[in-house]
Each structure stands twice: as structure tokens, then as C-alpha cells.
C-alpha positions, -999 to 999 in steps of 0.1 A, spaced: 676 -177 91 704 -167 68 702 -165 30 724 -196 25 703 -217 48 672 -207 29 688 -219 -3 698 -252 12 665 -260 28 647 -272 -4 676 -295 -11 674 -310 24 636 -313 20 640 -331 -13 666 -354 3 642 -362 32 614 -370 7 637 -393 -13 647 -412 18 611 -415 30 595 -424 -4 620 -438 -29 650 -451 -9 664 -486 -15 687 -501 11 704 -535 16 689 -562 38 708 -582 64 709 -611 40 729 -592 15 753 -579 42 758 -614 55 765 -627 20 792 -600 15 808 -609 48 808 -646 39 828 -638 8 859 -629 29 866 -664 43 859 -679 9 886 -657 -6 910 -665 22 904 -703 17 908 -699 -21 941 -680 -16 956 -709 4 944 -733 -22 960 -713 -50 927 -700 -65 923 -669 -45 914 -643 -71 892 -668 -91 872 -678 -60 869 -641 -50 856 -629 -83 833 -659 -89 816 -656 -55 812 -618 -57 800 -621 -93 773 -645 -83 762 -622 -54 762 -592 -78 741 -610 -104 716 -621 -77 716 -585 -63 709 -570 -97 681 -595 -104 665 -588 -70 668 -550 -76 651 -553 -110 623 -576 -98 616 -556 -66 580 -544 -67 575 -507 -73 556 -483 -51 528 -480 -77 522 -518 -74 511 -514 -37 482 -496 -21 475 -491 16 442 -480 32 436 -475 69 402 -483 86 399 -461 117 369 -457 140 355 -422 142 357 -420 180 369 -438 211 370 -432 249 402 -421 266 422 -450 278 402 -476 259 418 -498 233 404 -498 198 413 -517 166 430 -502 136 429 -522 103 451 -517 73 439 -530 40 468 -538 16 466 -544 -22 496 -561 -40 494 -558 -78 530 -568 -84 521 -605 -91 546 -618 -65 545 -622 -27 566 -597 -7 578 -595 29 571 -563 46 574 -542 78 547 -517 84 546 -486 108 516 -464 113 520 -426 120 505 -426 155 500 -393 173 524 -387 202 497 -394 229 487 -428 216 501 -461 229 530 -473 207 525 -506 189 558 -511 172 565 -523 137 542 -550 122 560 -575 100 545 -602 77 542 -616 42 518 -600 17 505 -623 -10 494 -611 -44 460 -595 -43 442 -580 -12 450 -587 24 443 -571 58 461 -567 91 450 -552 124 466 -538 156 454 -524 189 462 -489 203 445 -464 226 445 -427 232 457 -414 265 446 -378 261 413 -362 250 411 -344 217 410 -346 179 439 -364 164 452 -371 129 468 -402 115 487 -390 85 511 -415 70 516 -453 66 553 -463 64 561 -495 45 594 -513 39 593 -544 17 616 -569 -1 613 -591 -31 618 -628 -40 655 -631 -32 653 -607 -3 686 -588 -9 671 -553 -11 645 -533 9 624 -506 -7 607 -482 17 580 -456 11 553 -437 28 516 -437 18 495 -406 26 462 -416 41 451 -388 65 423 -397 89 410 -382 122 397 -397 153 380 -381 183 391 -392 218 362 -386 241 363 -385 280 357 -417 298 319 -422 292 316 -455 311 301 -437 341 276 -419 319 265 -452 303 264 -469 337 242 -443 353 219 -441 323 214 -478 323 205 -477 360 182 -447 359 145 -454 367 115 -431 371 127 -417 404 162 -422 419 183 -416 450 219 -426 455 225 -450 484 262 -456 490 275 -465 456 243 -480 442 214 -464 424 182 -477 438 146 -470 428 124 -454 454 92 -435 452 99 -399 461 74 -372 468 69 -345 443 43 -322 429 40 -334 393 18 -364 386 36 -392 368 16 -425 367 -7 -448 386 7 -481 398 0 -508 422 3 -500 459 32 -515 479 35 -514 517 61 -486 517 39 -462 498 22 -432 514 -14 -441 521 -25 -405 513 -15 -411 476 -40 -440 472 -62 -436 441 -96 -449 452 -112 -446 418 -85 -466 401 -86 -491 429 -123 -496 425 -119 -502 387 -91 -527 390 -102 -542 423 -66 -538 435 -52 -511 457 -36 -485 434 -16 -454 442 -6 -422 424 30 -418 417 45 -383 417 79 -370 407 97 -337 410 88 -311 384 106 -313 351 120 -285 330 144 -270 356 176 -255 343 210 -270 354 240 -248 345 274 -266 346 305 -245 349 339 -261 344 372 -244 354 399 -249 328 426 -229 346 462 -238 356 453 -257 388 429 -280 368 459 -295 350 473 -311 381 474 -349 376 465 -377 400 468 -413 389 476 -403 353 444 -383 351 441 -345 355 416 -327 376 400 -313 344 395 -349 330 378 -360 362 357 -329 364 346 -332 328 336 -368 332 316 -360 363 300 -329 345 289 -351 315 275 -377 339 255 -350 357 243 -336 323 231 -371 312 212 -377 345 196 -342 344 186 -346 308 171 -380 314 152 -365 343 136 -340 319 156 -309 330 174 -285 307 212 -283 308 236 -254 300 274 -257 299 301 -231 303 339 -237 302 362 -209 312 398 -200 323 409 -164 321 383 -160 293 351 -178 282 361 -209 262 328 -226 254 292 -218 262 262 -240 253 228 -225 260 202 -246 279 187 -275 260 167 -306 267 167 -342 255 195 -367 251 204 -352 218 216 -322 237 241 -344 255 258 -351 222 259 -314 215 277 -308 249 301 -337 243 311 -325 208 318 -290 221 338 -301 252 356 -334 244 388 -315 234 389 -290 262 424 -284 276 436 -265 307 453 -232 301 486 -222 319 469 -191 334 449 -184 366 412 -190 361 387 -161 366 355 -176 380 341 -141 386 342 -134 348 324 -167 342 296 -159 367 292 -124 353 289 -139 318 263 -165 329 244 -139 349 238 -120 317 229 -151 297 208 -170 322 179 -150 336 158 -180 346 165 -195 381 188 -225 378 211 -248 397 246 -237 390 272 -265 395 308 -252 395 337 -276 391 368 -259 402 396 -262 428 394 -251 465 424 -229 461 406 -208 435 377 -204 458 400 -192 486 421 -167 467 395 -152 443 383 -121 460 355 -112 436 340 -147 436 324 -144 470 308 -111 461 293 -125 429 280 -156 448 263 -133 474 249 -112 446 235 -142 426 224 -165 454 189 -151 456 182 -158 419 202 -190 415 210 -221 436 248 -228 438 267 -260 443 305 -256 444 327 -287 439 363 -293 446 386 -323 445 403 -329 478 441 -329 478 453 -364 489 488 -351 496 474 -324 520 454 -350 538 485 -373 542 505 -344 556 479 -337 582 481 -374 594 519 -377 595 534 -385 629 556 -357 643 591 -370 647 611 -338 643 606 -300 640 605 -301 602 576 -326 602 559 -306 629 561 -274 608 548 -292 576 519 -308 595 509 -275 611 509 -258 577 488 -286 562 463 -284 590 461 -247 585 452 -252 549 425 -277 559 411 -253 584 409 -226 557 390 -250 535 365 -259 563 361 -222 572 352 -214 536 327 -243 535 310 -231 567 309 -195 555 292 -205 522 269 -229 539 257 -201 562 248 -181 530 229 -210 515 256 -221 491 267 -258 493 304 -265 490 317 -301 486 354 -309 489 355 -346 481 381 -372 469 385 -374 431 371 -409 429 339 -399 447 333 -367 427 307 -382 403 288 -400 430 287 -369 452 274 -345 425 247 -369 413 236 -375 449 235 -338 456 215 -331 424 189 -358 431 186 -346 467 179 -310 455 154 -324 431 137 -344 458 135 -313 481 122 -293 451 147 -266 462 146 -252 426 
């Protein structure tokens, strides 16, 4: 920046503030009145009163313009306040209200614009008529990306009684809103949870599962194990009663989420990181409701966030507050560094659920060695979102040599994925490569199955 530009910058800044806060501009009505004066002057010229008609008409417009300017409400006569919710889910509409106070003693016509962050759905200007006193308007918008966002200014343009001049100004009213991941799946699973669960297809059903921890005594039903009948309780109640068991509580579930470059790939306007985070939060909610402890680690080329194990549904809020604004980095992820970190932090045996991409599993050389090293002290579940484009290319009909080459390469990639899955399965490490829309269902099903087998 040169010296002269440095000197000019405060001037330009003052000019920008003037245009935004104190600028007065003509309305369409005033411009139309000025244009109408031309044919009036022409008609008056042919009638021999040209100059008289011209000055009379423009004098009346000038007087009306000055009166409208002098009676135009000042900025200090108006007050704007925004009512904004503290939080909302990504993609869900919410209501924003603007409370307006008019102390000018006269009604005004206005056009209002809110200072929406760039990732929010645009609503356009809101026009209306503000009576003297207090009034309120509302509009709908939604956030399309997770994070913490600030609404800074309210822009208002208003006109007076005659409507020949507009005054425009901006009102500072900074507020923040948190846009959380889509928590509809979390709420749905929590509302469906019972004492013991399995996932059957896409429904959560209650079924008595075997376990080693006594839970309750209830009435016997035909599908129950006869070996669990409680004869003492049956004698007291004169009804056949059975003991209900459940898997042991207090196990540790460690969730690791990859925030590297590949997790920023979008599918149906939602990135892999968004889908992984939604599934991870749902898994955390289910595990906490089941009485287990949950730890959370987000990483890319470095450790971004680590939350030690905790229990109770209050811990879910802790995880949510620490992860709702996670973003992917434009670097390659380092899962080996994440595993090394968690190996130092987590000494107790746990179920480690890793949300990443299959390409990272295939190209990361140190990952396999860390998995082999830690598989004796921890149980691993690796998750990846299947590539729909890769699947489509493996099914394309071969019509020419180009398509044959593309199909062969796609099939080769698929074979590499399956070979990695088989290799890890042989080592006792479960790898699931599933479509993105089935990720949550799959991880919940796998977790409940591990709980039922008491593999931890």
C-alpha cells in the first residue's frame, strides 16, 4: 500500500459510513414528478405560458420536497432490535423477529434488510408500514453450514408523509447463533430406545437380550428363556416371572472422526464430514443412554479436539458444543497420529469407532501397524462411506475401449477395498464400507451387536 492510498483510506471510509448511515436519496415518486414537469412545460409553451407553467410546477414540487425533507423522521427516532434463537439445526428453518420502535409521531414506509451470513438462505428485503409506537415483523431463514455465525447489522430505508425522499441507515445489533449438525436422527433414536435394543432393518425393536448384568424382574412371555424364570417371584405374585439381564454398563466407546481433505467431498449438498459427525453424535447418544462412557477425538494432520470419556446425557451436550463447528482441513489426514495420541490417553480397553474414508485406510502405511499393535487392548470398528460414482462405473456397460478401461480401473479400486476389508477382518478388526445414507443405521447396529455379544 502506498503512502497516498493510506491517506485516502480514512476519507473513503468516512464516505462509506455516510452512505450507509446518513444518506438521503430521492424516491421514485419524486423522479416521476420531475419527469412529468417536462410535458407540462411543453404544453404551457404552446399555450403562451411556458415559463410561468414551468416555474409554477417546479416551485410546487420544490416546496413539497423541502417539506418532506424537513419532516422526514430522524435516525434517533427509530430503534430496531432483533430476536434470534440461540441455536438451530443445519438445513432447518427458524424464525427471526425484528422489534421496531417509532418515536417520530408519524407513520413511515420502510424497507428492511438483515445482515445474513453468507451461508444462510437469502430472504430479500422486507417492506411495510410502521405506525407510531412499537411493532414487530418476522421472517424465515436457515443455515446451510455448521458453525457459529454472527448477525451484525440491520439496514433500514424509510420515507415520510409525502414520500419524496428516502433516508437510509444501519443499526448495530450483533448477535450470534449456533448451527448444529442435523440432530433429527439423534432425537429419533433416543425416543425409540428401550431397555434392550437391536436394529432390525430400519426399525428399532425391543427384544430381551442375554447379558450378565441383572436389570429387572418382569412377567414371563413365551419367547423368554425358561432358564431365567424367577421361581421365588413367581410364587409371591402367583404369575410366572423372569429375570431380565442386559449387557454390562460402563464400557468405554471412543469415537474418532477424520477431518482431512477427503472428508470435504460433498454428496447431495452434504459433505462426508457432516454425515460422519451426525452418525457419530447418534452413536454417542445411544451409547450414553445405554450407560456406557464416550470419548471423542477429531483430527486431521493434527489433533483438533479431544474430549475425555464421560457418562450421562449431559456429556452429549459437552461433545456437541465442542464439535458442532468442526470443519475439514485442506490437508491429508494422519490417522496414525490420532491413534498414537489416543493410545497414550486411553489405557482402559474400549471400542474405537473410526469415521474416515477408505482411501485413507488404503494409502496410510502406518495405520495398519498401529491397528495391529492396539488390537489386543482395544476393539476396532472402521467406517467408510462408499463412493457411489465408483459403484456406477463398475456397472457401466462396455461399449468402447474407453469405457472398458474406466470400468476395469473402477473394479480394481473395488477389489482393493474388499481386500483391505478381508485383511482387517482376519486380524479381528471390523471394516464397514457402506452408502452414506446407511452409515448411522450400520454403526448403531454394529455397536448393539457388539454389546449383545459382550465382546468388550
